[in-house]
C-alpha positions, 0 to 999 in steps of 0.5 A: 869251915869257912871264916867268911863274914860278909855276903860278898865273901861267900858270893866270891866262893860260890857260883852255884844256883843258890847264890846265882839266883840272888839279886844284888845285895840279897843274901840267899837262904832258900835252896838246901845247899850249905855255905860251907866248904867241902869235907877234906876227905871228899875233896881229897878223894875227888883229887885222887880220882881226877889224877888217876884212872878215869876209865870204866869202873869195876862196878860198871854193870852193878846197879849198886855200884859195888863199893858204894852199896857196901859203904851204905850198908856199913853206915846204916849198921854203925849209925842206925843199928840197921843191917841192909843187904848191899845186894838190894841197893841201886844207885840213882842220880838223886832222890827225885829220880829214884822216887820217880822211877819207883813210882813209875814201875810200881804204880799207875796214874790214879794211884794215891800217894800219902805224904806228910804236908807241908812237903818238899815241893819237888815231890808234890810236883812229881805227884802232880805230873805223874797223876798220883793223887796226894792224900795229905797227912797234915802236920799241925802245931802241937801244944809243945814245940813240935808237930803232930798229925793224924792218919786219914783214910788211906783207901785208894793209896798205893804208896806212903811217901815218908820223908823222915826227918821231915822237910820243911818242918825238921820233924823227926818221927818217934818210934811210936809214930812210925809203928802207928804208920806201919799198922796203917801200911799193912792194913792198906797193903802199901809200899813205903818209899822212905826218904831219909836223906836228912838222917845224919843231920838229927840233933840230940836227943832226937833219934832217927829210926830207919823205917826199914827196921819196922817193915823191911819187905815193904820199904824202899829207903832213899838216901844220899850223902848230898845233904849232910855233906853239902854235895848237891852237884855230885848227883849220886843217891842210893835206893835200898829196895827191900820189897822183892816185888819192886826189885823184880819190877826194876830188874825187868827194865833195861839195865841202863834205862835210868842211867847210872852213877859216875865215878866222881859221885861214887868216890865222893859218897864213899869218902863222905860216909867212911871218912867224913864224920869229923867234918860232919860233927863240926858242921852239926855243932854249927847248925845246932847253934844256928837253929837256937840263934834263930829262936833267940833273935826272930822278930816278935810274932813270927812262929818258929818251932825248933827243928829236930833235924835238917838245917831248915827253919820253917817260919810262920809269918801268918800271911801269904806272900812274905817271901816276896816282901822279905826279898824286896824289903829285907834283901833276904831270899827265902823259899815261899811256903805256898809251894810246899802244899797244904799247911804252907800258906803264910810260911817261909823256909829259911836255910841256916846252913851258913856261917854265924856272921852271915846268919847274924846279918840275915836275922838283922835284916829280918828284924829291920 
């Protein structure tokens, strides 16, 4: 972990999008990148590959990138008691590309897609651009400290796009909720595209349950090491295609039409999944402290429900436009909730994957 204690320290260490977008004196807490160093196992794997063979990999013609599919299957079995078939794996550059490809080969313009809202805004943009009308499964605050939803009429839908753990609320859906969704999926003959990229960032006692364990032949599972291990620039994700019909639709496409993963992305992902858990455990402990610190120190009147997973705090300021106000007045750059669709108005999303001193400064500024 880094011992950076000031925004200037971190800005000197990070030249990516997150810090580059922040103006002078502004602390960025918006896009989902961490302010933490790379896991040693990943850094070592990349150094070893850079100093070694950069020729064509042995898995060049394998859409699952051979050893990466095996590492994915091993991790799912070890962490989630799910034994996916490595032969059903394809790799993509990221989750967004994978989603768009699956929608392209399996649906047509006008086909509806059900999705919990508020929702990860690039997914909403994808549905709009591809003319796949949104059917929102609206998340609303429950009587406790979490979120509930009701399933609307899914007639006209072709796909359930399930983001679990959910972004931006941090909700981890229970087995009972997933089983209820599975009943609707079968009733309406839907394909499930399950984005489970935040699964490794689930806080005890919550438990992530892969949807493919419920309906294996109706589920396409999307995941990546990029969120849990802070590898957004690596551009490598995995899609496990449980549906035989979707596998056939993909197989009918030219083999390189959607590109393929590169050796650095594959090396980094395998190293993270096979050798990075000590780093991940330390990181999740930090994030757990940070999510609780926010609960203790938020300004009075700001709504906040402790996320059950992710490093994203969904804050209810009760009025629109607060991201702009907080950037101007508090010098903290957050994500505007309006971009997350129905239920996002009046909210901002705060990324708390940073050092404890920086989070403390962020909260000081919000208090002032």
